[in-house]
N, CA and C of each residue as an Amber inpcrd file, in Angstrom:
protein
   660
   0.5030000  -3.5390000 -17.3390000  -0.7390000  -3.7660000 -16.6760000
  -1.5900000  -3.3990000 -17.7900000  -4.3450000   2.4350000 -14.5830000
  -5.2300000   3.5870000 -15.0960000  -4.5620000   4.7260000 -14.1820000
 -11.4820000  27.0200000 -14.3150000 -11.9820000  26.8430000 -12.9250000
 -13.0930000  27.8240000 -12.8040000 -14.1370000  28.7560000 -12.5980000
 -15.2620000  29.3750000 -13.0680000 -16.0170000  29.9530000 -11.9080000
 -17.1130000  30.4670000 -12.1040000 -17.8870000  31.2140000 -11.1400000
 -18.4240000  30.3330000 -10.0290000 -18.2780000  30.8130000  -8.7670000
 -18.7810000  30.0340000  -7.6400000 -20.2940000  30.0370000  -7.6370000
 -20.8530000  28.9310000  -7.1950000 -22.3020000  28.8250000  -7.0480000
 -22.6430000  28.5850000  -5.5930000 -23.8810000  28.8610000  -5.2460000
 -24.3190000  28.6400000  -3.8660000 -24.8900000  27.2520000  -3.7190000
 -25.1180000  26.8490000  -2.4810000 -25.6690000  25.5340000  -2.1770000
 -27.0510000  25.4170000  -2.8360000 -27.2820000  24.3970000  -3.6990000
 -28.5600000  24.2950000  -4.3840000 -29.7030000  23.9270000  -3.4790000
 -29.4410000  23.4680000  -2.2640000 -30.5010000  23.0020000  -1.3770000
 -30.8590000  24.0010000  -0.2880000 -30.1990000  25.1510000  -0.2690000
 -30.4190000  26.0810000   0.8310000 -30.7850000  27.4580000   0.2970000
 -31.9510000  27.9590000   0.7300000 -32.2910000  29.3540000   0.4850000
 -32.6750000  29.7170000  -0.9200000 -33.1070000  28.7590000  -1.7630000
 -33.4890000  29.0680000  -3.1100000 -34.9220000  28.6450000  -3.3770000
 -35.5940000  29.3210000  -4.2780000 -36.9410000  28.9560000  -4.6630000
 -36.9460000  27.8280000  -5.6540000 -38.1050000  27.4460000  -6.1140000
 -38.2320000  26.3080000  -7.0070000 -37.6610000  26.5470000  -8.3910000
 -37.3790000  27.8210000  -8.7560000 -36.8450000  28.0820000 -10.0850000
 -35.3360000  27.9110000 -10.1610000 -34.6530000  27.6790000  -9.0300000
 -33.2020000  27.5100000  -9.0230000 -32.8430000  26.1930000  -9.7010000
 -32.0280000  26.1820000 -10.7440000 -31.7010000  24.9360000 -11.4430000
 -30.8610000  24.0140000 -10.5850000 -31.1190000  22.7320000 -10.7000000
 -30.3370000  21.7190000  -9.9910000 -29.0810000  21.4310000 -10.7750000
 -27.8880000  21.4670000 -10.1420000 -26.6630000  21.1990000 -10.8940000
 -26.6400000  19.7760000 -11.4160000 -26.0490000  19.6250000 -12.5640000
 -25.9500000  18.3020000 -13.1610000 -24.4860000  17.9140000 -13.2740000
 -24.1800000  16.6360000 -13.1340000 -22.7960000  16.2220000 -13.2960000
 -22.3640000  16.3980000 -14.7330000 -21.1040000  16.6730000 -14.9780000
 -20.6450000  16.9010000 -16.3520000 -20.7440000  15.6410000 -17.1980000
 -20.7530000  15.8200000 -18.4960000 -20.8290000  14.6610000 -19.3910000
 -19.5570000  13.8400000 -19.2990000 -19.6670000  12.5850000 -19.6990000
 -18.5310000  11.6860000 -19.6430000 -17.5160000  12.0610000 -20.7100000
 -16.2710000  11.7800000 -20.4290000 -15.1980000  12.0400000 -21.3800000
 -14.7270000  10.7090000 -21.9330000 -14.6490000  10.6180000 -23.2610000
 -14.2230000   9.3640000 -23.8860000 -12.8370000   8.9700000 -23.4100000
 -12.6530000   7.6900000 -23.0810000 -11.3650000   7.1760000 -22.6810000
 -11.1090000   7.2350000 -21.1930000 -12.0120000   7.7980000 -20.4220000
 -11.7790000   7.8450000 -18.9900000 -12.7270000   8.8180000 -18.3300000
 -12.7800000   8.7980000 -17.0080000 -13.7060000   9.6710000 -16.2840000
 -13.2430000  11.1080000 -16.2510000 -14.1980000  12.0320000 -16.3090000
 -13.8800000  13.4300000 -16.0580000 -13.8200000  13.6310000 -14.5730000
 -12.7320000  14.2090000 -14.0900000 -12.5470000  14.4320000 -12.6570000
 -13.0020000  15.8350000 -12.3150000 -13.9260000  15.9400000 -11.3630000
 -14.4560000  17.2260000 -10.9660000 -13.8820000  17.5920000  -9.6070000
 -13.1980000  18.7380000  -9.5420000 -12.6200000  19.2220000  -8.3040000
 -13.4960000  20.3400000  -7.7300000 -13.3850000  20.5560000  -6.4630000
 -14.1610000  21.6070000  -5.8110000 -13.8970000  22.9660000  -6.4930000
 -14.9870000  23.6920000  -6.7870000 -14.9430000  25.0040000  -7.4420000
 -14.5370000  24.9110000  -8.9190000 -14.6130000  23.7320000  -9.4930000
 -14.2680000  23.5830000 -10.9080000 -15.2860000  22.7040000 -11.6110000
 -16.5570000  23.1890000 -11.8220000 -17.0970000  24.4980000 -11.4850000
 -17.9940000  24.5060000 -10.2520000 -18.2450000  23.3340000  -9.6460000
 -19.2210000  23.2590000  -8.5650000 -18.5810000  23.4950000  -7.2030000
 -19.3610000  24.0820000  -6.2750000 -18.9040000  24.2580000  -4.9110000
 -18.9320000  22.9150000  -4.1820000 -18.3150000  22.8990000  -3.0010000
 -18.3090000  21.6760000  -2.2040000 -19.7400000  21.2590000  -1.8640000
 -20.5880000  22.2130000  -1.4930000 -21.9720000  21.8750000  -1.1550000
 -22.7080000  21.2530000  -2.3350000 -22.4810000  21.7950000  -3.5160000
 -23.1320000  21.2270000  -4.7140000 -22.6280000  19.8200000  -5.0000000
 -21.3300000  19.6200000  -4.8610000 -20.7680000  18.3040000  -5.1270000
 -21.2630000  17.2800000  -4.1080000 -21.3610000  17.6910000  -2.8570000
 -21.8720000  16.7780000  -1.8410000 -23.3470000  16.4400000  -2.1090000
 -24.1070000  17.4260000  -2.5880000 -25.5030000  17.1770000  -2.9290000
 -25.6180000  16.1570000  -4.0570000 -24.7790000  16.3070000  -5.0670000
 -24.7730000  15.3580000  -6.1830000 -24.3390000  13.9710000  -5.7360000
 -23.4060000  13.9350000  -4.7930000 -22.9670000  12.6410000  -4.2530000
 -24.1070000  11.9570000  -3.5020000 -24.8230000  12.7220000  -2.6780000
 -25.9330000  12.1450000  -1.9230000 -27.0540000  11.6660000  -2.8320000
 -27.2040000  12.3040000  -3.9810000 -28.2240000  11.8670000  -4.9590000
 -27.7600000  10.6490000  -5.7670000 -26.5120000  10.2620000  -5.6060000
 -26.0120000   9.1090000  -6.3460000 -25.4730000   9.4400000  -7.7130000
 -25.3200000  10.7240000  -8.0360000 -24.8010000  11.1220000  -9.3470000
 -23.2850000  11.0890000  -9.4150000 -22.6260000  11.4080000  -8.2990000
 -21.1730000  11.4680000  -8.2520000 -20.6320000  10.5460000  -7.1650000
 -19.3740000  10.1710000  -7.3290000 -18.6610000   9.4120000  -6.3130000
 -17.4130000  10.2050000  -5.9300000 -17.1860000  10.3630000  -4.6140000
 -15.9740000  11.0520000  -4.1550000 -14.8510000  10.0300000  -4.0800000
 -13.8450000  10.1910000  -4.9350000 -12.7400000   9.2330000  -5.0040000
 -11.5900000   9.6290000  -4.0820000 -11.3060000  10.9200000  -4.0260000
 -10.3000000  11.4780000  -3.1200000 -10.9360000  12.7110000  -2.4890000
 -10.4220000  13.1880000  -1.3590000 -11.0000000  14.3730000  -0.7360000
 -11.1070000  15.5330000  -1.7210000 -12.3320000  15.9450000  -2.0430000
 -12.5440000  17.0600000  -2.9480000 -12.4460000  16.7180000  -4.4140000
 -12.3520000  15.4290000  -4.7710000 -12.2500000  15.0000000  -6.1760000
 -13.3160000  13.9590000  -6.4580000 -14.1320000  14.2260000  -7.4760000
 -15.3030000  13.4060000  -7.7630000 -15.3060000  12.9440000  -9.2170000
 -15.9960000  11.8190000  -9.4640000 -16.2500000  11.3580000 -10.8170000
 -17.7120000  10.9300000 -10.9050000 -18.2230000  10.7990000 -12.1160000
 -19.5710000  10.3110000 -12.3000000 -19.6920000   8.9030000 -11.7030000
 -20.8330000   8.6460000 -11.0610000 -21.0450000   7.3450000 -10.4220000
 -21.1160000   6.2030000 -11.4030000 -21.2440000   6.4870000 -12.6980000
 -21.3020000   5.3990000 -13.6740000 -19.9320000   4.7410000 -13.8600000
 -18.8800000   5.4360000 -13.4640000 -17.5390000   4.8530000 -13.6070000
 -17.2570000   3.9010000 -12.4490000 -16.6640000   2.7510000 -12.7310000
 -16.3470000   1.7980000 -11.6590000 -15.2400000   2.3230000 -10.7540000
 -15.3040000   1.9100000  -9.5050000 -14.2440000   2.2700000  -8.5630000
 -13.1490000   1.2210000  -8.7080000 -12.3030000   1.3910000  -9.7090000
 -11.2320000   0.4280000  -9.9500000  -9.8840000   1.1420000 -10.0430000
  -8.8460000   0.3880000 -10.3060000  -7.4960000   0.9420000 -10.2920000
  -7.3070000   2.0340000 -11.3420000  -7.8400000   1.8510000 -12.5390000
  -7.6910000   2.8410000 -13.5860000  -8.3490000   4.1560000 -13.2090000
  -9.5600000   4.0800000 -12.6450000 -10.2600000   5.3040000 -12.2270000
  -9.4870000   6.0010000 -11.1190000  -9.0290000   5.2430000 -10.1290000
  -8.2840000   5.8480000  -9.0190000  -7.0220000   6.5370000  -9.5170000
  -6.2980000   5.8870000 -10.4350000  -5.0600000   6.4640000 -10.9420000
  -5.3220000   7.7780000 -11.6700000  -6.3950000   7.8220000 -12.4740000
  -6.7080000   9.0390000 -13.2160000  -7.1400000  10.1710000 -12.2930000
  -7.8800000   9.8160000 -11.2370000  -8.2880000  10.8360000 -10.2730000
  -7.0610000  11.3920000  -9.5560000  -6.1690000  10.5150000  -9.1140000
  -4.9570000  10.9650000  -8.4170000  -4.1190000  11.8560000  -9.3220000
  -4.0220000  11.5050000 -10.5910000  -3.2480000  12.3180000 -11.5330000
  -3.8820000  13.6860000 -11.7250000  -5.2140000  13.7500000 -11.7610000
  -5.9010000  15.0330000 -11.9100000  -5.6430000  15.9310000 -10.7050000
  -5.6270000  15.3500000  -9.5130000  -5.3510000  16.1210000  -8.3040000
  -3.8870000  16.5580000  -8.2690000  -2.9770000  15.6790000  -8.6570000
  -1.5410000  16.0040000  -8.6650000  -1.2320000  17.1020000  -9.6660000
  -1.9420000  17.1150000 -10.7790000  -1.7470000  18.1620000 -11.7780000
  -0.3400000  18.2040000 -12.3290000   0.2270000  19.4110000 -12.4040000
   1.5290000  19.6000000 -13.0350000   2.6730000  18.9800000 -12.2630000
   2.4300000  18.5350000 -11.0270000   3.5010000  17.8900000 -10.2630000
   3.7880000  16.4710000 -10.7490000   2.8520000  15.8750000 -11.4720000
   3.0730000  14.5200000 -11.9780000   3.6460000  14.6020000 -13.3920000
   4.9040000  15.0080000 -13.4610000   5.5840000  15.1740000 -14.7380000
   6.0990000  13.8380000 -15.2410000   6.5670000  13.8290000 -16.4940000
   7.2000000  12.6500000 -17.0520000   8.4240000  12.2830000 -16.2090000
   8.6110000  11.0160000 -15.9400000   9.7140000  10.5580000 -15.1120000
   9.3620000  10.4550000 -13.6510000   8.1480000  10.8930000 -13.2850000
   7.6780000  10.7770000 -11.9090000   6.5590000   9.7390000 -11.8730000
   6.2410000   9.2750000 -10.6580000   5.1950000   8.2590000 -10.5370000
   4.5040000   8.3740000  -9.1840000   3.2580000   8.0140000  -9.1470000
   2.5240000   7.9090000  -7.8830000   3.0940000   6.7260000  -7.1290000
   3.2570000   6.8500000  -5.8170000   3.9730000   5.8160000  -5.0680000
   3.3920000   5.6280000  -3.6750000   4.0390000   4.7810000  -2.9150000
   3.7370000   4.5110000  -1.5100000   2.2510000   4.2190000  -1.3040000
   1.6370000   4.8100000  -0.2800000   0.2530000   4.4810000   0.0390000
  -0.7250000   4.9540000  -1.0270000  -0.3210000   5.9540000  -1.8290000
  -1.1620000   6.3540000  -2.9450000  -1.2310000   5.2410000  -3.9800000
  -0.0790000   4.6490000  -4.2780000  -0.0510000   3.5260000  -5.2260000
  -0.8130000   2.3230000  -4.6540000  -0.6310000   2.0700000  -3.3670000
  -1.3430000   0.9600000  -2.7410000  -2.8480000   1.1590000  -2.8080000
  -3.3150000   2.4000000  -2.6310000  -4.7430000   2.7000000  -2.7600000
  -5.2240000   2.4610000  -4.1890000  -4.4150000   2.8670000  -5.1470000
  -4.7700000   2.6280000  -6.5590000  -4.9440000   1.1440000  -6.8180000
  -4.0930000   0.3240000  -6.2300000  -4.1930000  -1.1350000  -6.4090000
  -5.2940000  -1.7620000  -5.5570000  -5.9830000  -0.9600000  -4.7550000
  -7.0510000  -1.4830000  -3.9140000  -6.5700000  -2.1160000  -2.6350000
  -5.3820000  -1.7320000  -2.1660000  -4.7820000  -2.3700000  -1.0030000
  -4.5770000  -1.4200000   0.1750000  -5.1410000  -0.2310000   0.1220000
  -5.0150000   0.7500000   1.2080000  -6.2280000   1.6510000   1.2100000
  -6.5330000   2.2470000   2.3540000  -7.6560000   3.1850000   2.4210000
  -7.4000000   4.4350000   1.5770000  -8.4370000   5.2050000   1.3270000
  -8.2860000   6.4730000   0.6080000  -7.2250000   7.3420000   1.2850000
  -6.2090000   7.7810000   0.5570000  -5.1700000   8.6140000   1.1770000
  -5.6400000  10.0290000   1.4170000  -5.0720000  10.6760000   2.4140000
  -5.3330000  12.0830000   2.6780000  -4.2440000  12.9670000   2.1030000
  -3.1530000  12.3450000   1.6470000  -2.0610000  13.0440000   0.9810000
  -1.6730000  12.2060000  -0.2300000  -1.1360000  12.8470000  -1.2680000
  -0.6860000  12.1170000  -2.4570000   0.8330000  12.0170000  -2.4390000
   1.3370000  10.8050000  -2.6650000   2.7780000  10.5620000  -2.6980000
   3.2480000  10.4340000  -4.1420000   4.3000000  11.1930000  -4.4660000
   4.8830000  11.1450000  -5.8150000   6.3930000  10.9700000  -5.6650000
   6.9610000  10.0050000  -6.3970000   8.4050000   9.7990000  -6.3690000
   9.0070000  10.5390000  -7.5600000  10.0990000  11.2630000  -7.3050000
  10.7860000  12.0400000  -8.3390000  12.2350000  11.5770000  -8.4240000
  12.8660000  11.6410000  -9.5960000  14.2080000  11.0800000  -9.7700000
  15.3320000  11.9150000  -9.2040000  15.0810000  13.1990000  -8.9090000
  16.1660000  14.0470000  -8.4120000  15.6230000  15.0770000  -7.4300000
  16.5130000  15.8770000  -6.8660000  16.1190000  16.8610000  -5.8500000
  14.9900000  17.7410000  -6.3710000  14.1050000  18.0910000  -5.5100000
  12.9700000  18.9290000  -5.8810000  12.7010000  19.9350000  -4.7730000
  12.1000000  21.0350000  -5.1360000  11.6330000  21.9820000  -4.1390000
  10.2970000  21.5040000  -3.5910000  10.0210000  21.7860000  -2.3260000
   8.7120000  21.3960000  -1.7790000   7.5820000  22.0160000  -2.5620000
   6.4570000  21.2980000  -2.6460000   5.2910000  21.8210000  -3.3500000
   4.7130000  23.0100000  -2.5950000   4.2810000  24.0080000  -3.3200000
   3.6100000  25.1430000  -2.6990000   2.2680000  24.6940000  -2.1470000
   1.7940000  25.3170000  -1.0690000   0.4900000  24.9410000  -0.5150000
  -0.6080000  25.0900000  -1.5620000  -1.5560000  24.1640000  -1.5650000
  -2.6780000  24.2300000  -2.4950000  -3.9740000  24.0780000  -1.7210000
  -5.0750000  24.3690000  -2.3920000  -6.3930000  24.2050000  -1.7780000
  -6.8780000  22.7730000  -1.8700000  -6.1030000  21.9360000  -2.5580000
  -6.4730000  20.5390000  -2.7250000  -5.7050000  19.6910000  -1.7000000
  -5.3840000  18.4640000  -2.0670000  -4.6680000  17.5960000  -1.1510000
  -3.2080000  18.0190000  -1.0170000  -2.5950000  17.6210000   0.0950000
  -1.1660000  17.8280000   0.2660000  -0.4300000  16.8610000  -0.6460000
   0.5710000  17.3730000  -1.3630000   1.3840000  16.5230000  -2.2360000
   2.7470000  16.3230000  -1.5970000   3.1300000  15.0700000  -1.4280000
   4.4320000  14.7490000  -0.8240000   5.3410000  14.1970000  -1.9140000
   6.4170000  14.9150000  -2.2180000   7.3780000  14.4810000  -3.2040000
   8.6030000  13.8760000  -2.4980000   9.0080000  12.6880000  -2.9270000
  10.1830000  12.0520000  -2.3390000  11.1360000  11.6540000  -3.4540000
  12.4140000  11.8090000  -3.2110000  13.4340000  11.5020000  -4.2010000
  13.7680000  10.0200000  -4.1980000  13.9040000   9.4400000  -5.3730000
  14.2580000   8.0250000  -5.4590000  14.4780000   7.6030000  -6.8990000
  15.3210000   6.5940000  -7.0950000  15.5570000   6.0750000  -8.4400000
  14.3670000   5.2230000  -8.8710000  14.1090000   5.2480000 -10.1640000
  12.9950000   4.4970000 -10.7180000  13.4580000   3.7350000 -11.9530000
  13.6380000   2.4350000 -11.8040000  13.9480000   1.6050000 -12.9650000
  12.6840000   1.3010000 -13.7390000  12.8220000   0.9670000 -14.9950000
  11.6630000   0.7180000 -15.8390000  10.7860000  -0.4020000 -15.2860000
  11.4140000  -1.4290000 -14.7080000  10.6210000  -2.5620000 -14.2100000
   9.9250000  -2.2390000 -12.8850000  10.1540000  -1.0420000 -12.3550000
   9.4890000  -0.6340000 -11.1240000   8.3070000   0.3050000 -11.3770000
   7.9750000   0.5000000 -12.6480000   6.8830000   1.4010000 -13.0140000
   5.8270000   0.6260000 -13.8080000   4.5940000   0.8140000 -13.4250000
   3.4610000   0.2710000 -14.1840000   2.6260000   1.4280000 -14.7050000
   1.9270000   1.2050000 -15.7960000   0.9930000   2.1840000 -16.3170000
  -0.4110000   1.7200000 -15.9890000  -1.0990000   2.4990000 -15.1730000
  -2.4580000   2.1430000 -14.7350000  -3.3920000   3.2450000 -15.2140000
  -4.2950000   2.9040000 -16.1160000  -5.1790000   3.9210000 -16.6520000
  -4.4330000   5.0380000 -17.3440000  -3.2640000   4.7030000 -17.9140000
  -2.4410000   5.6960000 -18.5910000  -1.5750000   6.5280000 -17.6730000
  -1.5410000   6.1920000 -16.3760000  -0.8040000   6.9700000 -15.3690000
   0.3440000   6.1310000 -14.8090000   1.4970000   6.7630000 -14.5930000
   2.6590000   6.0640000 -14.0480000   2.4800000   5.8290000 -12.5440000
   2.5770000   4.5790000 -12.1520000   2.4120000   4.1630000 -10.7560000
   3.5310000   3.1700000 -10.4290000   4.1000000   3.2470000  -9.2480000
   5.1260000   2.2750000  -8.9010000   4.5300000   0.8610000  -8.9080000
   5.3180000  -0.1100000  -9.3090000   4.8650000  -1.4900000  -9.4030000
   4.4440000  -1.9890000  -8.0180000   3.6630000  -3.0760000  -7.9810000
   3.2620000  -3.6200000  -6.6730000   4.4520000  -3.9200000  -5.7590000
   5.5310000  -4.5100000  -6.3140000   6.6860000  -4.8410000  -5.4790000
   7.3910000  -3.5880000  -5.0060000   7.5970000  -2.6120000  -5.8930000
   8.2450000  -1.3530000  -5.4910000   7.3740000  -0.6500000  -4.4620000
   6.0590000  -0.6700000  -4.6510000   5.1570000  -0.0700000  -3.6830000
   5.2770000  -0.7370000  -2.3290000   5.3020000  -2.0700000  -2.3180000
   5.4380000  -2.8070000  -1.0590000   6.7510000  -2.4700000  -0.3630000
   7.8330000  -2.3340000  -1.1430000   9.1240000  -2.0240000  -0.5580000
   9.1270000  -0.6170000   0.0500000   8.5890000   0.3410000  -0.6630000
   8.5550000   1.7160000  -0.1480000   7.7790000   1.7760000   1.1660000
   6.6740000   1.0270000   1.2330000   5.8680000   1.0370000   2.4400000
   6.5580000   0.2870000   3.5710000   7.1450000  -0.8490000   3.2790000
   7.8220000  -1.6490000   4.3110000   9.0050000  -0.9030000   4.9130000
   9.7610000  -0.1870000   4.0830000  10.9600000   0.5080000   4.5540000
  10.6480000   1.8500000   5.2220000   9.5540000   2.4830000   4.8580000
   9.3380000   3.8600000   5.2860000   8.1560000   4.0940000   6.2090000
   7.2210000   3.1580000   6.2880000   6.0030000   3.3790000   7.0790000
   6.0890000   2.6860000   8.4260000   5.3730000   3.2450000   9.4120000
   5.2940000   2.6100000  10.7100000   4.4950000   1.3120000  10.5880000
   4.7600000   0.3810000  11.5120000   4.1600000  -0.9400000  11.4120000
   2.6420000  -0.8940000  11.3860000   2.0460000  -0.0480000  12.1910000
   0.5780000  -0.0040000  12.2340000  -0.0150000   0.3920000  10.8890000
   0.7470000   1.1150000  10.0910000   0.2750000   1.4860000   8.7560000
   0.6780000   0.4660000   7.7000000   1.8890000  -0.0640000   7.8290000
   2.4090000  -0.9360000   6.7760000   1.8370000  -2.3460000   6.8080000
   1.5900000  -2.9020000   7.9880000   1.1810000  -4.3080000   8.0650000
  -0.0940000  -4.6240000   7.2900000  -1.1910000  -3.9060000   7.4930000
  -2.4030000  -4.2460000   6.7320000  -2.2570000  -4.0180000   5.2390000
  -1.4690000  -3.0260000   4.8360000  -1.2930000  -2.7690000   3.4060000
  -0.4640000  -3.8810000   2.7680000   0.6150000  -4.2750000   3.4160000
   1.4330000  -5.3690000   2.8950000   0.6370000  -6.6730000   2.8510000
  -0.2050000  -6.8830000   3.8520000  -1.0450000  -8.0830000   3.8670000
  -2.0100000  -8.0860000   2.6840000  -2.5640000  -6.9120000   2.3570000
  -3.4960000  -6.8010000   1.2360000  -2.7970000  -7.0240000  -0.0980000
  -1.5790000  -6.5030000  -0.2330000  -0.8230000  -6.7280000  -1.4740000
  -0.5470000  -8.2020000  -1.6410000  -0.1150000  -8.8560000  -0.5710000
   0.1400000 -10.2870000  -0.6110000  -1.1130000 -11.0760000  -0.9840000
  -2.2680000 -10.6400000  -0.4920000  -3.5160000 -11.3800000  -0.7030000
  -4.0990000 -11.1890000  -2.0920000  -3.6220000 -10.1970000  -2.8380000
  -4.1650000  -9.9350000  -4.1620000  -3.5140000 -10.8120000  -5.2120000
  -4.2580000 -11.7500000  -5.7580000  -3.7170000 -12.6630000  -6.7580000
  -3.2850000 -11.9200000  -8.0210000  -4.0120000 -10.8730000  -8.3940000
  -3.7140000 -10.1760000  -9.6540000  -2.4230000  -9.3750000  -9.5750000
  -1.9840000  -9.0070000  -8.3650000  -0.7570000  -8.2220000  -8.2300000
   0.4920000  -9.1000000  -8.2850000   0.3540000 -10.3740000  -7.9810000
   1.4760000 -11.3170000  -8.0430000   2.6910000 -10.8130000  -7.2650000
   2.4450000 -10.3940000  -6.0530000   3.5190000  -9.8600000  -5.1960000
   3.2830000 -10.3900000  -3.7930000   3.7920000 -11.5850000  -3.5160000
   3.5880000 -12.2170000  -2.2360000   4.7280000 -11.9790000  -1.2590000
   4.5690000 -12.4890000  -0.0640000   5.6170000 -12.3290000   0.9450000
   6.9720000 -12.8480000   0.5100000   7.0660000 -13.9980000  -0.1750000
   8.3920000 -14.4660000  -0.5830000   9.1240000 -13.4570000  -1.4820000
   8.3970000 -12.8390000  -2.4200000   9.0260000 -11.8400000  -3.2840000
   9.4460000 -10.6100000  -2.4700000   8.6190000 -10.2040000  -1.5340000
   8.9600000  -9.0610000  -0.6820000  10.1900000  -9.3670000   0.1590000
  10.2370000 -10.5580000   0.7560000  11.3560000 -10.9320000   1.6130000
  12.6590000 -10.9900000   0.8250000  12.6090000 -11.5610000  -0.3760000
  13.8100000 -11.6440000  -1.2090000  14.3240000 -10.2580000  -1.5720000
  13.4100000  -9.3370000  -1.8800000  13.8090000  -7.9870000  -2.2590000
  14.4130000  -7.2480000  -1.0680000  13.8260000  -7.4110000   0.1110000
  14.3750000  -6.7580000   1.3060000  15.7440000  -7.3200000   1.6490000
  15.8790000  -8.6240000   1.5670000  17.1550000  -9.2660000   1.8930000
  18.2730000  -8.8070000   0.9930000  17.9560000  -8.4480000  -0.2450000
  18.9800000  -8.0320000  -1.1910000  19.4340000  -6.5970000  -0.9690000
  18.6790000  -5.8060000  -0.2230000  19.0210000  -4.3990000  -0.0120000
  19.6900000  -4.2280000   1.3410000  20.9080000  -4.6700000   1.4100000
  21.6320000  -4.7730000   2.6750000  21.8670000  -3.4190000   3.3300000
  22.1630000  -2.3920000   2.5500000  22.5630000  -1.0970000   3.1070000
  21.4180000  -0.0830000   3.1720000  20.2460000  -0.4570000   2.7700000
  19.1450000   0.5180000   2.7340000  18.6270000   0.8200000   4.1330000
  18.5220000   2.1090000   4.4880000  17.9740000   2.4610000   5.8020000
  16.5570000   1.9210000   5.9550000  16.2630000   1.4490000   7.1680000
  14.9310000   0.8980000   7.4230000  14.8160000  -0.5920000   7.1540000
  15.9240000  -1.2290000   6.8200000  15.8810000  -2.6460000   6.4530000
  15.4100000  -3.5020000   7.6220000  15.8680000  -3.1950000   8.8260000
  15.4410000  -4.0090000   9.9720000  13.9410000  -3.9140000  10.1830000
  13.3820000  -2.7200000  10.0420000  11.9450000  -2.5460000  10.1890000
  11.1970000  -3.3170000   9.0980000  11.6880000  -3.2440000   7.8710000
  11.0380000  -3.9420000   6.7600000  11.0720000  -5.4470000   6.9630000
  12.2260000  -5.9630000   7.3710000  12.3410000  -7.4060000   7.6290000
  11.4090000  -7.8210000   8.7550000  11.3460000  -7.0020000   9.7910000
  10.4630000  -7.3350000  10.9100000   9.0100000  -7.3810000  10.4990000
   8.6100000  -6.4470000   9.6090000   7.2210000  -6.4300000   9.1550000
   6.8880000  -7.6830000   8.3620000   7.7500000  -8.0660000   7.4270000
   7.4400000  -9.2220000   6.5700000   7.5160000 -10.5280000   7.3510000
   8.5200000 -10.6890000   8.1980000   8.6110000 -11.9310000   8.9610000
   7.4420000 -12.0570000   9.9310000   6.9780000 -10.9350000  10.4700000
   5.8040000 -10.9710000  11.3450000   4.5620000 -11.3720000  10.5600000
   4.4050000 -10.8250000   9.3630000   3.2510000 -11.1690000   8.5420000
   3.2840000 -12.6190000   8.0820000   4.4620000 -13.1240000   7.7940000
   4.5780000 -14.5150000   7.3580000   4.2870000 -15.4900000   8.4760000
   4.4010000 -14.9800000   9.7230000   4.1640000 -15.8550000  10.8590000
   2.7670000 -15.8150000  11.3970000   1.9740000 -14.8410000  10.9450000
   0.6000000 -14.7410000  11.4160000  -0.2610000 -14.0450000  10.3780000
  -1.4960000 -14.4230000  10.2810000  -2.4180000 -13.8010000   9.3530000
  -2.9950000 -12.5260000   9.9210000  -3.0440000 -11.4780000   9.1270000
  -3.6340000 -10.2110000   9.5300000  -4.6980000  -9.7960000   8.5240000
  -5.7070000  -9.0880000   8.9660000  -6.7290000  -8.6160000   8.0240000
  -6.1460000  -7.5910000   7.0550000  -6.5840000  -7.6400000   5.8090000
  -6.1160000  -6.6910000   4.8080000  -6.6970000  -5.3130000   5.0770000
  -6.0320000  -4.2900000   4.5090000  -6.5010000  -2.9190000   4.6530000
  -7.8570000  -2.7630000   3.9790000  -8.6940000  -1.8900000   4.5410000
 -10.0020000  -1.6420000   3.9370000  -9.8620000  -0.8080000   2.6830000
């Protein structure tokens, strides 16, 4: 194919001499991701967002509004939130990958696929990180904004096999509708048909055959 002293709310209880927080300078090669309390509080970040200086890309994760809301920016923001959990050999996957491709709503949890058994992530003050074990062939990984993300077809398969229909149908429809992803229903159907022993195959087949038989609105 992309932490410091707490401050108080700048809009509450301060006189005119209180400095207004400014968004950080841009970082060459990609957006600087600002997380809550690093260094601004949630109230300060929300104030900057309302002024049009920042854009909230993920819950509690912001970038300068000058950066486009595109796949590369989303991937870099997700990687910043994932932090040390996104090691080499791992990749953002499932609905997180679909969101990066512009085919799913903003996720409330981050999905990461890992090649072998892992311990559950410790609780954090940021988003919940869900790690799932799975094999990753080279052709199933794309680099988006310098970040490893499952390919559109691998993403579609993970969602079709593992997600409930109400969640999977609009996302699969959006992937199919995206010309740049080059991952239509025929490719999805062929891939599902080839995975005879994979759990969830009946559900995945049902989702794709239903979508091929009727048009559904893509995910927002």
